N, C-alpha and C positions, 0 to 999 in steps of 0.2 A: 160478762157474756152469759146469755140465757142458755138453758138446756136446748139441744137441737130438737127440732121437730122432724120426725121421720115418717115417711110414707112408703109402703111397699105394696105393689100391685102387679097383676099379670101384665106382661109386656104386649099389650094390644093397643092399637091406636085410639080406641074409644076411651081408654083410661088416661090418656095424656092430659085431659081436662083437669084431672085431680092435681097434677103438678102445676099446671098453668094457674089455676085458681089460688093455690097455696102461695106460689111465688108472688103473684100480684097482691094478694092480701098482706103478706109480710112486707113487701116493698112499700105499700101504702101506709102501713103501721110505722114504718121508719121515716115517714114524711118525705119520701122520694117524690120528685116531680111527676106529673102525669106521664110525661114521656119516659121517665125511668121505670115507672110501674109497668108500662106497656113493654119496654125493653126486657124487663125481668120475665114477663109472661112469655114473650117470644123466644128468649134465650133458653129457658127451661124446656119449652116445647121442642126446640131444635135439639137440645142435648138428649132428651128422652128419645126422640125419634131416631137419633143416631144409633142408639143402643138396642132398638127393636130389630130382631133378626128373623122374626117369624117362627121361632121355636116356642118352647114352653117355659121360657125364662121369666124371672121376676125382676122388675125394676125397683130399686130402692132410691129414694130421694131424701137427702138430709138437708135441712135448712138451718143455718146458724146465723144468729144476729149478734154482732159485737159492735157496740157504739153505733156508728152510722153505716156499718158495712153489713151486707147480706152475702153470705157464702152459700152456694147451692152445689151439693155434691150428688152426682147421679151415677149409680153403679148397676150393672146388669150381672146376674149370676150365670149368664151363658159363658161357659168355659171357652176360651180361645176366640172370643169375638174380636173382630178387627178394630184396631185403633182408628179413629177418624183420620181421614186424609187431611193434613194441614193445608193443602192447596185446594181442597174440595169446597164446594159452595156452602155446605153446612158449617164447616169450620170458620169460613170467612164471615158468615152471618153471625155466629156466636162472638167472634172477635170484635165485630162492629157494635154489638149490643152491650157487652160487659167490659169492665176494666181489665180483667185478667181471665184467661181460660187455659186450663191445663188438662192434658190427657195422660193417664198412667195405666200401665198394665202390671198387675201384681198377682202372681199365682194363677194366671190365666183369666183373671177378671179385669174388665176395663172400667175405669172410673173417669168421669169428666167432672172437673171442678170449675165453677164459675164464680167470680168475685165481682160484686158491684159496690161501689162506694157512693154513699149519698152526699148531698151537699153539706158542708160544715155550717153550723148555725152562725149567724152574724156575731162577731165579737169573740169567736172561739180561737 
């Protein structure tokens, strides 16, 4: 497993591009298919957007690569932000784009974790 790549930025919609570009670049580096690269880009976009509340919070995105897996962890420092609604449109979108999605609240901070598995190489 490589060291995580971490981005922190003000929680403004104009900064979501940073997370999207990083996710797509890392997915491409893992030899994900073109569709998977786009799914990673869209999934992180939705996760970050879920945590933007309009306050002065900071979003932190950590990207971890392990084998052919990409884990994207998105956290907001906004205390007592609401967990995403598991029946809401954003949650349904994330579930459709990644292999696993989890939302956790710890100490008043909300974290979304997205896991994508790449295709195993032939003969593996």
